[in-house]
C-alpha positions in Angstrom: 0.0 0.0 0.0 1.2 3.5 -0.9 3.0 5.0 2.2 1.8 8.5 1.5 -1.8 7.4 1.1 -1.5 5.7 4.5 0.0 8.8 6.1 -2.9 11.0 5.1 -5.5 8.3 5.8 -4.3 8.0 9.3 -4.2 11.8 9.8 -7.7 12.0 8.4 -8.9 9.2 10.7 -7.5 10.9 13.8 -9.3 14.1 12.9 -12.5 12.2 12.2 -12.2 10.7 15.7 -12.0 14.1 17.3 -14.9 15.5 15.3 -17.1 12.4 16.0 -16.3 12.7 19.7 -17.3 16.4 19.6 -20.6 15.5 17.9 -21.4 12.8 20.5 -20.9 14.7 23.7 -18.5 16.8 25.8 -17.6 13.8 27.9 -16.6 11.9 24.7 -14.5 14.8 23.5 -12.8 15.1 26.9 -12.0 11.3 26.9 -10.7 11.6 23.3 -8.4 14.5 24.5 -7.1 12.4 27.4 -6.4 9.6 25.0 -4.4 11.8 22.6 -2.5 13.5 25.5 -1.5 10.1 27.0 -0.4 8.6 23.7 1.4 11.7 22.5 3.3 12.1 25.8 4.3 8.4 25.7 5.8 9.0 22.3 7.4 12.2 23.4 9.2 10.5 26.4 10.4 7.6 24.2 11.9 10.1 21.7 14.0 11.7 24.4 15.1 8.4 26.0 17.4 8.0 23.0 19.5 10.7 24.5 19.0 9.6 28.1 16.8 12.5 28.9 13.8 11.3 31.0 10.8 13.6 30.8 8.8 13.9 34.0 6.0 11.3 34.4 2.4 12.4 35.1 3.1 16.1 35.2 2.7 16.9 31.5 -0.4 14.8 31.3 -1.9 16.5 34.4 -1.3 19.9 32.9 -2.7 18.9 29.5 -5.9 17.3 31.0 -6.5 20.4 33.1 -6.2 22.6 30.0 -8.5 20.3 28.0 -11.1 20.5 30.8 -11.2 24.3 30.6 -11.3 24.3 26.7 -14.2 21.8 26.6 -16.4 22.5 29.6 -16.2 26.3 29.8 -17.8 28.2 27.0 -17.0 31.5 28.6 -13.6 32.4 27.3 -12.9 34.6 30.4 -12.7 31.4 32.4 -9.7 30.4 30.3 -7.7 32.8 32.4 -7.1 30.0 34.8 -5.1 28.1 32.2 -2.1 30.5 32.6 -1.6 29.8 36.3 -2.0 26.1 35.6 0.8 26.1 33.1 3.0 28.4 35.2 2.5 26.0 38.2 3.6 23.2 35.9 6.7 25.1 34.9 7.7 25.8 38.5 6.9 22.2 39.6 9.1 21.0 36.7 12.2 22.7 38.0 11.4 21.6 41.6 10.9 18.0 40.7 14.0 18.0 38.5 16.1 19.0 41.4 14.5 16.8 44.1 14.6 13.7 41.9 18.1 14.6 40.6 17.0 14.2 37.0 20.2 14.9 35.1 20.9 16.8 32.8 18.9 19.3 34.8 18.4 22.0 32.2 17.7 19.7 29.3 15.2 17.6 31.3 13.4 20.7 32.5 13.2 22.4 29.2 12.2 19.3 27.4 9.3 18.8 29.9 8.2 22.4 29.6 8.3 22.1 25.8 5.8 19.2 26.2 3.4 21.7 27.9 3.7 23.9 24.9 3.0 21.1 22.4 0.0 19.8 24.4 -1.4 23.4 24.8 -1.1 24.2 21.1 -2.4 20.7 20.0 -5.5 21.1 22.1 -6.5 24.1 20.0 -7.7 21.5 17.5 -10.4 20.8 20.0 -10.9 24.4 20.9 -11.3 25.2 17.3 -14.1 22.8 16.7 -15.7 23.5 20.1 -15.7 27.3 20.1 -17.4 27.6 16.7 -20.2 25.1 17.4 -22.8 27.8 18.2 -22.2 30.0 15.2 -22.5 27.4 12.4 -18.9 27.7 11.3 -18.3 24.1 10.3 -17.5 25.2 6.8 -14.6 27.3 8.1 -13.3 24.5 10.3 -13.5 21.9 7.5 -11.8 24.4 5.2 -8.9 24.7 7.7 -8.5 21.0 8.0 -8.5 20.5 4.2 -6.1 23.4 3.7 -3.6 21.7 6.0 -4.0 18.2 4.6 -4.1 19.1 0.9 -1.3 21.7 1.3 1.0 19.0 2.7 -0.1 16.4 0.1 0.6 18.8 -2.8 3.9 19.8 -1.4 5.0 16.1 -1.1 4.1 15.6 -4.7 5.5 18.8 -6.2 8.4 19.5 -3.8 10.8 16.7 -5.0 10.8 18.3 -8.5 12.7 21.2 -7.1 16.4 21.1 -5.9 16.5 24.1 -3.6 16.1 22.8 0.0 14.0 24.5 2.6 15.8 23.3 5.6 18.3 20.6 4.5 19.7 19.9 8.0 16.2 19.3 9.5 14.2 17.8 6.6 16.2 16.9 3.5 13.0 16.1 1.5 11.4 19.5 1.9 12.1 22.1 -0.8 11.3 25.8 -1.2 9.2 24.8 -4.3 7.2 22.4 -2.1 6.7 25.1 0.5 5.4 27.5 -2.1 3.1 24.8 -3.5 1.8 24.2 0.0 1.1 28.0 0.4 -0.7 28.2 -2.9 -2.8 25.1 -2.3 -3.8 26.3 1.2 -4.8 29.7 -0.2 -6.7 28.1 -3.0 -8.6 25.8 -0.6 -9.5 28.8 1.7 -10.7 30.8 -1.3 -13.5 28.3 -1.5 -15.0 30.2 1.4 -15.2 33.2 -0.7 -17.0 31.3 -3.5 -19.3 29.2 -1.4 -20.0 31.4 1.6 -19.3 34.9 0.1 -16.5 35.7 2.5 -14.2 38.5 1.7 -11.3 37.3 -0.5 -8.7 39.1 1.6 -9.9 37.2 4.7 -9.7 33.9 2.9 -6.2 34.6 1.6 -5.0 35.6 5.1 -6.4 32.4 6.5 -4.7 30.4 3.8 -1.3 32.0 4.3 -1.4 31.7 8.1 -2.6 28.1 8.0 0.2 27.1 5.5 3.0 28.9 7.3 2.2 27.6 10.7 1.5 24.1 9.5 4.9 24.0 7.9 6.6 25.4 11.0 4.9 22.7 13.1 6.1 20.0 10.7 9.7 21.3 10.8 9.6 21.6 14.6 8.8 18.0 15.1 11.2 17.0 12.3 14.0 19.0 14.1 13.3 17.1 17.3 13.5 13.8 15.5 16.6 14.8 13.6 18.4 16.0 16.7 17.4 12.8 18.6 18.5 10.6 15.7 15.1 8.9 15.1 12.9 8.6 12.0 9.4 8.5 13.6 8.0 9.8 16.9 6.3 6.5 17.6 5.1 3.2 16.3 1.3 3.5 16.8 0.8 3.3 13.1 3.6 0.8 12.6 6.1 1.9 9.9 4.0 5.0 9.2 4.9 6.6 12.6 3.0 7.8 15.6 0.5 10.5 16.6 3.0 13.3 16.7 4.1 12.4 13.1 0.5 12.6 11.9 -0.5 15.7 13.9 2.7 17.8 13.5 1.2 20.2 10.9 -1.8 21.0 13.3 0.2 21.8 16.4 0.9 25.4 15.6 -1.5 26.0 12.7 -4.6 25.2 15.0 -4.1 28.1 17.4 -3.1 30.4 14.5 -6.3 29.5 12.5 -8.4 29.7 15.7 -7.4 33.4 16.3 -7.7 34.1 12.6 -11.2 32.7 12.5 -12.1 34.6 15.7 -11.2 37.8 14.0 -13.3 36.9 11.0 -16.3 35.8 13.0 
């Protein structure tokens, strides 16, 4: 079976799981969030074990579950102010736990753990994106965002190899500047469908396309940089030779919060 087809099929199935849980109930969505957090953090820890850096147990999951709880069960955005002290408490506890448990190397262990907070927080915006817009009939915008990310990456993987100029050769040798531009154009083209189908301003659609593409590629390169530095090919083995959850969701990590605030502006 074609590996690229499997890659995108798995990514689509993961997103379908999130959307199905959202449709079913808040509890189902919360349980889906917990599932993704636990699996993603297990992959994340295993990645760093290669360099004998042992990420704190339980703490990142606890922070992530608390954030997911506020994202899902509190419609009033003003209540989300409690997320900041939760994350700051996690940062402080990270340094304290590192010292008490003598987790060497101290700085790398602490910063790697704190980075996991950031990845979980940004990744949960996929849920926040679907949940926040449920009352304003914005499914067309959300679906457009998902399709922009998936199709942008797909087109880039097909067109990119035809160009020689590399985008970030030391991080991801297969990514080219031509592929990045193809990703950007595809994302903008997909988002322009909002202008045609929903009569949205063309400028808004182009802004959403540009922001989605740029941050999707940044997320992809970020996870790739982790794997390159740690000397591994995939973040995990959940999907066998096709990688893990972080491999499939990397393009959504930073693009989800970027698209969320962009759509908030439009709405």
